[in-house]
C-alpha positions as CSV (number, residue, x, y, z in Angstrom):
1,M,12.4,20.7,14.6
2,N,15.2,18.4,15.7
3,P,15.1,14.8,17.1
4,P,14.8,14.8,20.9
5,Q,18.0,14.3,22.8
6,S,16.3,12.3,25.6
7,A,15.3,8.7,25.7
8,A,11.6,9.7,25.7
9,G,11.3,8.2,22.3
10,W,9.1,9.0,19.3
11,L,6.3,7.4,17.3
12,A,6.7,6.1,13.8
13,A,3.3,6.0,12.1
14,N,2.1,5.2,8.6
15,L,-1.4,5.8,7.2
16,D,-2.8,3.8,4.3
17,G,-6.3,4.7,3.6
18,L,-8.0,4.5,7.0
19,T,-5.5,2.0,8.5
20,L,-2.8,3.5,10.8
21,T,0.2,1.3,11.6
22,A,2.3,2.7,14.5
23,W,5.4,1.8,16.4
24,T,6.7,3.4,19.6
25,V,10.5,3.8,19.4
26,T,12.5,4.1,22.6
27,D,16.3,4.1,22.6
28,G,16.2,3.1,19.0
29,A,14.2,-0.1,19.7
30,P,10.6,-0.2,18.2
31,A,7.8,-1.8,20.1
32,P,5.5,-4.2,18.2
33,A,3.3,-2.6,15.6
34,Q,-0.1,-1.3,16.5
35,V,-2.8,-1.4,13.8
36,L,-5.6,1.1,14.3
37,Q,-8.7,1.8,12.1
38,L,-9.8,5.4,11.7
39,P,-13.5,6.1,11.6
40,D,-13.0,8.7,8.9
41,G,-10.3,10.7,7.1
42,S,-10.5,13.8,9.2
43,P,-7.5,15.4,11.0
44,A,-9.3,15.0,14.3
45,A,-9.7,11.3,13.8
46,L,-6.1,10.9,12.9
47,A,-4.9,12.9,15.9
48,A,-7.1,10.7,18.2
49,K,-5.6,7.5,16.9
50,L,-2.1,8.9,17.2
51,R,-2.8,9.7,20.8
52,Q,-4.2,6.2,21.3
53,A,-1.0,4.7,19.8
54,M,1.0,6.8,22.3
55,S,-0.8,5.1,25.2
56,G,-0.9,8.3,27.2
57,G,2.6,9.5,26.4
58,T,3.5,12.7,24.4
59,F,6.3,12.6,22.0
60,P,7.2,13.5,18.4
61,V,5.4,11.7,15.6
62,V,7.0,10.8,12.3
63,L,4.0,10.3,10.0
64,G,3.8,8.9,6.5
65,G,0.8,8.7,4.2
66,S,-1.3,11.5,5.7
67,G,-1.5,14.0,2.9
68,L,-1.0,16.8,5.5
69,V,1.9,18.2,3.4
70,P,1.9,18.7,-0.4
71,P,3.3,15.7,-2.4
72,R,6.5,16.0,-4.4
73,P,6.5,15.4,-8.2
74,V,8.3,12.4,-9.7
75,P,11.0,11.7,-10.7
76,A,12.4,12.0,-7.2
77,V,14.5,10.0,-4.8
78,P,12.3,8.7,-1.9
79,A,15.2,8.8,0.6
80,E,15.8,12.5,0.0
81,L,12.2,13.6,0.8
82,P,12.3,16.1,3.6
83,L,10.1,15.9,6.7
84,S,7.8,18.9,7.4
85,G,7.2,19.9,11.0
86,I,3.5,20.7,11.6
87,R,1.0,20.9,14.5
88,L,-1.9,18.5,14.5
89,E,-4.3,19.1,17.3
90,A,-1.4,20.1,19.6
91,L,0.7,17.1,18.5
92,E,4.3,17.6,17.2
93,V,4.1,15.8,13.8
94,H,6.9,15.5,11.2
95,A,5.1,14.6,8.0
96,L,6.6,12.7,5.1
97,P,5.3,13.9,1.8
98,G,3.9,11.6,-0.8
99,F,4.5,11.6,-4.6
100,S,2.5,13.2,-7.4
101,Q,2.5,12.7,-11.1
102,A,1.1,14.8,-13.9
103,A,0.5,12.2,-16.6
104,P,-1.1,9.9,-15.9
105,C,-2.4,12.0,-13.0
106,G,-1.6,10.2,-9.8
107,V,-0.8,10.6,-6.1
108,M,1.0,8.1,-3.8
109,Q,0.8,8.6,-0.1
110,G,0.5,5.5,2.1
111,A,3.0,3.5,0.1
112,L,5.8,6.1,0.1
113,A,7.4,5.1,3.5
114,K,7.4,1.4,2.3
115,L,9.0,2.3,-1.0
116,S,11.6,4.4,0.7
117,G,12.5,1.7,3.2
118,F,12.8,-0.9,0.5
119,L,15.1,1.2,-1.6
120,Q,17.3,2.1,1.3
121,L,17.7,-1.5,2.3
122,N,18.2,-2.5,-1.4
123,P,20.1,0.5,-2.8
124,D,21.1,-1.3,-6.0
125,W,17.5,-2.3,-7.0
126,D,16.5,-1.4,-10.5
127,G,13.1,-2.5,-11.8
128,V,9.5,-2.2,-10.6
129,V,8.1,-2.2,-7.1
130,C,4.4,-3.2,-6.7
131,L,2.7,-1.7,-3.6
132,P,-0.9,-2.9,-3.1
133,G,-3.0,-1.2,-0.5
134,A,-5.9,1.1,-0.3
135,V,-4.5,2.1,-3.7
136,T,-2.1,-0.1,-5.6
137,H,1.0,1.5,-7.1
138,W,3.4,0.2,-9.7
139,V,6.6,2.2,-9.4
140,Q,9.5,2.3,-11.9
141,V,12.8,2.6,-10.1
142,S,16.2,3.4,-11.4
143,A,19.3,4.5,-9.5
144,R,17.3,4.9,-6.3
145,E,14.9,7.3,-8.0
146,A,11.2,6.7,-8.5
147,V,10.9,7.6,-12.2
148,S,7.2,7.1,-12.7
149,F,4.2,5.2,-11.3
150,Q,0.8,3.8,-12.3
151,S,-2.0,3.3,-9.8
152,A,-5.1,1.1,-9.6
153,L,-8.1,0.9,-7.3
154,T,-8.3,-2.9,-7.4
155,G,-8.7,-3.4,-3.7
156,Q,-11.6,-0.9,-3.4
157,L,-13.3,-2.4,-6.5
158,A,-12.9,-6.0,-5.1
159,Q,-14.5,-4.8,-1.8
160,A,-17.4,-3.2,-3.6
161,M,-17.9,-6.3,-5.7
162,G,-17.8,-8.6,-2.7
163,M,-20.6,-6.6,-1.1
164,A,-22.7,-6.6,-4.3
165,A,-22.2,-10.4,-4.7
166,E,-23.4,-10.8,-1.0
167,L,-20.1,-12.4,0.0
168,P,-18.5,-12.3,3.5
169,A,-16.1,-9.4,4.1
170,A,-13.3,-11.9,4.2
171,G,-13.2,-15.5,3.1
172,D,-11.3,-18.3,1.5
173,W,-10.5,-18.2,-2.1
174,D,-9.6,-20.9,-4.7
175,K,-6.1,-20.4,-6.1
176,A,-6.8,-22.2,-9.4
177,A,-10.0,-20.2,-10.0
178,L,-8.0,-17.0,-9.4
179,A,-5.3,-18.0,-11.8
180,D,-7.9,-18.8,-14.5
181,A,-9.8,-15.5,-13.9
182,A,-6.5,-13.5,-14.0
183,A,-5.7,-15.1,-17.4
184,D,-9.1,-14.1,-18.6
185,G,-8.7,-10.6,-17.3
186,I,-5.3,-10.1,-19.0
187,A,-6.5,-11.6,-22.3
188,K,-9.7,-9.5,-22.6
189,P,-9.8,-6.7,-20.0
190,E,-12.6,-5.1,-22.0
191,L,-15.0,-7.8,-20.8
192,L,-14.2,-7.0,-17.1
193,A,-17.6,-5.5,-16.3
194,A,-19.6,-8.2,-18.0
195,R,-17.6,-11.0,-16.4
196,L,-18.0,-9.4,-12.9
197,A,-21.8,-9.1,-13.5
198,S,-21.8,-12.9,-14.2
199,V,-20.0,-13.7,-11.0
200,Q,-22.3,-11.5,-9.0
201,A,-25.4,-13.2,-10.5
202,A,-24.0,-16.7,-9.9
203,S,-23.1,-15.8,-6.3
204,V,-26.5,-14.3,-5.5
205,L,-28.3,-17.2,-7.1
206,G,-26.2,-19.7,-5.1
207,Q,-24.7,-21.2,-8.2
208,M,-21.1,-20.4,-7.3
209,P,-19.3,-21.2,-3.9
210,A,-18.1,-18.2,-2.0
211,A,-14.4,-19.3,-2.4
212,S,-14.8,-19.5,-6.1
213,A,-16.7,-16.1,-6.3
214,H,-14.0,-14.4,-4.2
215,A,-11.3,-15.9,-6.5
216,R,-13.1,-15.0,-9.7
217,I,-13.6,-11.4,-8.6
218,W,-10.0,-10.9,-7.5
219,G,-8.7,-12.8,-10.5
220,L,-10.6,-10.7,-13.1
221,L,-9.7,-7.4,-11.4
222,L,-6.0,-8.4,-11.0
223,G,-5.9,-9.6,-14.6
224,A,-7.2,-6.2,-15.8
225,E,-4.7,-4.4,-13.6
226,L,-1.8,-6.5,-14.9
227,A,-2.9,-5.9,-18.5
228,A,-2.9,-2.1,-17.8
229,A,0.5,-2.3,-16.0
230,R,2.2,-4.6,-18.6
231,P,4.8,-1.9,-19.5
232,Y,5.8,-1.8,-15.9
233,W,6.3,-5.5,-15.2
234,L,7.1,-7.1,-18.5
235,G,10.8,-8.0,-18.5
236,Q,11.5,-6.2,-15.3
237,N,12.8,-7.1,-11.9
238,L,9.7,-7.1,-9.7
239,A,9.3,-6.6,-6.0
240,L,6.0,-7.0,-4.1
241,I,5.4,-5.2,-0.8
242,A,1.9,-5.9,0.6
243,E,0.1,-6.9,3.8
244,P,-0.6,-10.7,4.0
245,P,-4.1,-10.8,2.5
246,L,-3.1,-8.7,-0.5
247,Q,0.3,-10.3,-0.7
248,A,-1.1,-13.7,-1.3
249,L,-3.6,-12.6,-3.9
250,Y,-1.1,-10.6,-5.9
251,A,1.6,-13.3,-5.6
252,A,-0.9,-15.9,-6.9
253,A,-1.8,-13.7,-9.9
254,L,1.8,-13.0,-10.7
255,E,2.8,-16.6,-10.2
256,A,0.2,-17.6,-12.7
257,Q,1.9,-15.4,-15.3
258,A,5.3,-17.1,-14.4
259,L,6.6,-13.7,-13.2
260,P,9.5,-14.0,-10.6
261,V,8.8,-11.8,-7.7
262,S,10.9,-10.6,-4.7
263,I,8.6,-10.3,-1.6
264,A,9.4,-7.8,1.1
265,D,7.7,-7.3,4.5
266,P,5.6,-4.2,4.4
267,D,5.9,-3.3,8.1
268,R,9.6,-3.6,8.1
269,M,9.9,-1.5,5.0
270,A,7.6,1.3,6.4
271,L,9.4,1.4,9.7
272,E,12.7,1.5,8.0
273,G,11.6,4.4,5.7
274,L,10.2,6.4,8.6
275,T,13.3,5.7,10.8
276,R,15.8,6.8,8.1
277,A,13.8,9.9,7.5
278,W,13.8,10.8,11.2
279,K,17.5,10.1,11.7
280,G,18.6,11.9,8.6
281,R,16.9,15.2,9.3
């Protein structure tokens, strides 16, 4: 399938978990991003949200993060991944594959378009890119190639802990408390479960303010993640690509460890990655 020759445009869309971010692109100019939540992970739900993003139009879709096509094993160059033309509920979809890894076993889908966009805008980058989302990925990059990656379910665990501790779905958090908890998590990650149980009890009993409980949960989880990912970030150039809520949390934990970080806009990176993939094939 080739790009259309008319000005009808196309839809750039990236799926991260159940969150779909989409841009209608006409004459090379993207409209503001739409953020849509899928009710479930079924192809029918995805197709319905893609149609909603088109606002009644019908045009090709360049889609990242869907898992509709098999992932490619690392090491690999993100910019060289081919689009695969498929039909999704009568929609013309050009799907960007994700990455897979044998050891440790891993799969990276929603973050791939962001990583590709970042490396094409920063072709000389060597180091590590941290991509928090539904799943967080730490990706080792050298000579434009993703060499290896390590993943963590920190966001999903934090959400589950927030519910168990009877905390609001979203809330303020104390930066100093997060830094202290992150230091505890890095120093003794083996105590993670016990420390989280203590935070849960203190929150349920009303002995810990919600802002402190949020910060302790995130700090402990991020500390354990940083301890596990130490070979990726220690002594490396580090870039962080995350949506604002996660960006602030990860940046605070990294700052507490005195780690210099380059921060990139996730929407810009994803759109760039999808656009380059569409134009290049």
